[in-house]
N, C-alpha and C positions, 0 to 999 in steps of 0.2 A: 729812068727818072730825069727830068729836065731842070736846069737852072738850080743847082745846089749852091747856096750861099751861107755865109756865117751870119747868124742872127743872134743878138744878145739881149737878154732881159725882157723876153716876152712873158707876159703874165696871163695864164689861162684861167678859166673858171673851173675850180676844183670842187667836186661834190664827193663827200664821204659819209654815207649813211652807216653809222657804226652798228655792230652787233651788240646785243644786250648781254650784260655780264652780271652774275650774282656774286658779290663779295662774300656772302655768307657760305655758299656751297661750292663756289668755284666753277660753275658751268657757264657756257655761252650759248646763245641762240641767235640766229641771223634770219629772221622771218622774211618772207616776201613783202614787198612794199604794200602799204595800205592796211596793215594790221595795227589796230589801236588797242592799248590796254584799257579794259573796261571794268575789271573786277579783280579782287585778290588782295592779299596783305603785303605783296611786294617782297615776300621772303620765302614762304612755303607754298603759296598759291598764286597763280597768275592766270588770267583769262584775257584773251585777245579776240577781237572781232575784225575780220578781214573782208575782202571783196565778196559780193553775192552771199552775204551772211555766213561766210566761212568762219569757223571757230577754231581756236587753238587754246587748249587748257594744259597747264603744266603744274604738277603737284610733286612735292617732296615729302617722303615718308621717312622719319627718323626713328628706327627701332620698332615700327608697327608690324612689319612683315619680316619673316626669317628668310624667305626665298622669293625669287622672281615668280615661280609657279604659284605660290600662295597669294602674291599680290594680284596676278592676273585672274585667278579664280574668283577672288573677292570682288574685283572690279567688274568682271563679267556678270556676276550675280547681282550686284547692286544696280548696274545699268540695264540688266535684261538683255545683254548683248548676245546676238546669235552668230557672230563671226568667229572664225577659228583663230587659234594662237599657235605661233611657231617659235620655238626657243633656239637660241644660237649664242655664240660668243662674239662679242664686239670688242676688239682691241684688248683682249684678256679680261673682259668684263662679261658677266652673265647678263643676257638681254633677251627680249622677246618682241616680236612684231605681232600686232593684233589687228584683225579685220573687224571694222566696226559696222554693225547694223543694229540700231536700237532706236526705239521711239521715232521712227521715220527719219532717222539721221543716218548718214553714210560717211565712211571715212576710214582712217587708219590710226593705230596707236603704237606707241613704242615705250618700253620700260627698260631700265638699265640699272645695275648696281653702281652707285657712286662710291660707296665704301662698304667693305664687308670684313672689317677687322674684328678682333676679339672684343673690342669695347662697344661697337655699334654696327648696325646694319642700316645703311642709308641708301634709299632708292628714289629714282625719278620715274614719274609716269607722265607721258605727253599724249594728248588726244587731239587729233585734227579731223574735223567733221563738219557737215553741213546738212540742211534739210533737203538739198538737191543732190542727185547722183548724176554727175556729168564728167566727161573726160577732163575738161578744163579745171574743175574743182578738185578732182582727184590729183591732178598734177600739183596744184597748190598745196594740198594736204601732204603729199609725199615730199615736196620741196621744203616745206616747213619742218617736217620731222627730220629730214636729212641734214638740216642746218644745225642740229643740236651737237654741241661739243660737251661731253660730260665733265671735261677738265681742260686745262690749257694744253695738255699733251695731245688732244685730238684736234687742235686748231690747224695742225699741219698733217692731218690724217684723213682718209676718206670718211664720209659721213656714215651713220648707222644703217640707212636704208640701202645705199649703193653697196655697202659691204655685205649686207644680207642678200641682196639680189645677185651679186657677182662675187662669190668667194674667190680670193685672189690667186690661189694655186701655189705651186712650188716655184722656187727660183730657177731661172734658166740663164745660161750664159749668152751674152751678145758681144759683138765686136764693134766698137765705135770708130769714128774717123781717126786715122792715124794708128790703127791697130790697138787701140786702148780697150782692154777687157773690162767688162762690167756685167752686172746681173740685173734682171728684171723679173717680176712675177708673171706667170703664164697668162693670167686673165686681165692684167692691168690695162693694156691698151684698149681692149673691148669695153671694160668697165668705164674707163675714163671717157671714151667717146660717147657711151650711153648717157653718162651724166651731162656731158656738154649738150647733147641733142635735147635732153629733157629740160635743162635749164634755159636753153635757147627758146624752146617752146613757151616756157613760163615768161621769159623776157618779152616775147611778142605780144603777150596779153596786155602789156603796158605801153604799146606803141602810141596810142592816142591819149595816154594818161598824163597828168601833171607829174606823176612819179617817174617818168621815163628815165631821167638821168640817174636817179637813185637805183632804179632797176638795172641799168647797165652796170653800175658800180658793183652791185650785189652779184650779178652774173659772173663777173671776172673774179670776185672774191671767192665764190664757191668753186670755180674751176681751179684757182690757185690752191685752195685748201685740199681739194681732191687729188691734185697732181703732185703735191710736194713730196710726200713719202714714196709715191710710186716711182719717182725718178731720182730719189736720193742717191742710190748707188752709182748710176752713171754720171750724175752731176758731180758727185764727190770725186770720181775718177777724173773728170774733165777739169774741175777746179784745181786739183793737185797738179795735173799736167800743165795748166796755164800759169802755175806759180801763185795761185790764190792764197795758199796758206802761209806764204812769206810776204804777202802784201801788207807790210806794216808801215809804209811811208806813202805820202801823197803820190809820189812818182810811180811807185810800184802798184798802187791801187789803180791808177789810170792805165798803166801798161796792161794790167790784168783785165780790166774792163775792155780795152781795145782788143786783146787777144780773144776774149769771149765773143766780142762783137764780130770779129773776123770769122769766127767759127759759124755763127748763125747766118751771117751774110752769105756764106758759101752753100746754104741749103738750096735744094731744088724748090722753086716756087710752086706750091701745091695748094689747091683750094677745093672745097666741098660745096659746090653751088646748089646741091640738092638738099642741103641741111643747114647746119649752123655756120658753115664756112670757117670752121676752126678745127685745125688738125690737133688731135690730142697730143700732149707733150711726151707721152711714152713713145708714140710713133715718130714724133718730130725728132727726138734726140737719137733714136736708134736708126731711123731711116734717113736722117738729115734732109727733111722736107717739111714744108709748112708755109703758111702765109704770114702776114705782118703781125697779127696779134699773138699767134702761137710762138713765133720767134721772139717777140718782145717779152712775153712772160717767161719763156725759157731763159733768155738772157738775164732777166732780173733775178730769177731763182739761182742761176749760177753765181751771180754776184752776192746774193744773200748767203750762200754757202761759204763764201769767203769773208763773211762779216762786213760786207759793204751794203749800206742801205740803198735799196733799189725799188722801183715800181714801174708803172707804165702809164701811158695816156692813149686815149682812143678818140676817134672823131667819126660819128655816123655820117656827117656831111662829106668828109673827105674819103670815107670808107678806108681808113688807115689807122695804124697804131704804131707807137714808138716806145722805146725804153727810156727810163729815167734813172739816173744814179746820183747819189749825194757824194760826189767826189770833186776834187779840185781840177782845174784845167780850163782852157779857153774854149769858147763855143756857145751855142744857143742854150739858154737856160730858162727854166720855168720856176718861178718862186712860189713856194707853198710850205706852210707849217714850219717856218723857221729855217727852211733849206732852199737853196737855189739849185734845182735839179739840172744836171747836164743831160742833154737830149742825145738819144742814140737811134739813128735810122738803121733798121735791121734788114731792109730789103734792097738797099743800094750799096755799092762798094765804096763807101765814104768813111772818113774818120769820125770818131765820136765827136759830137758837138755840131755837126753839119746837118742842116735841114733844108728841105725844098722851100723856096720863097713862095711858091704857089700854095703852100699849106701852112702859112704863118699867121692866119687869123686866130688869135688866142681864144675868142669867144666860141669857136667851133671844136674845142678840145675838152675832153673830160679826163681829169686825173684820177687814177685808180690806186688807192693805198690798200694793200692786201690784208693788213692786220691792224 
């Protein structure tokens, strides 16, 4: 990296297309860009129309069905659906994936228990479909369904479709840098990379669209959500080693952020030019390798584990990414949402707050808030 200088108070353009939240039932959805609400009561029934006539319907059933099987059988009968149903457990919730083929429509469905207590049986049904059967539309359908969070607990947990497609397996031991012992699940690296490649393909659909900035933001939100629980054990071990759980003063927070930054700056620079060019965070943290955006997101998650507000920013024009932290200290800052974020360059051996002068045009950066 050339010409590293201290830059202060640069203000970039931040875009944050928020996910949708139901205050009544507590679920979240983070649909691909271009889906507009067209029908429903805004409480128990929602219908969205997306690109190329893609549809996304979401319904809540309070006490109408006793089991997921009963719900799917009734829905298939009413739709005349010819697709198969597969039952599984999603984050300790009974769930099912449905292949949709009805009335010249094609797609996928997902249903899950929201609550199955003695007092009520609350269930969600989501249908993503279109009158065309193409690879691109199928990706949109799957991405839409995988964005569902039945509750706040799943906002930092892999989505229901990737969990169904890649059961996570047993815990296995790994040794991190410095001889730190940690655990990861057997299939998590493969699953995380699969989600990244899928969502990168979805992202490319918006390359010429006016939604492209929102699409970039969503892409990183989904990767963050999918990665968080997969790397919780190693990140917890790292944060403890870096002194993060004693970071209760401004000085200690900055020292912790710098130690975490030193860690990711020491990675082998690794890229995947045949695909998304994003190394999944399970591989990044265990193999100490990755490019700028995987390092920046990993660094931010390490800080978040220490209760330090953090995020990242990306630039398609510069083909670069950097970390952002809401901490005190001198250095380059980007102001947004009431905070002046301190910038972290993760691929050059420089202190937190230093940024390349050649990458200082604020209009070429997109801020990413993960939640």
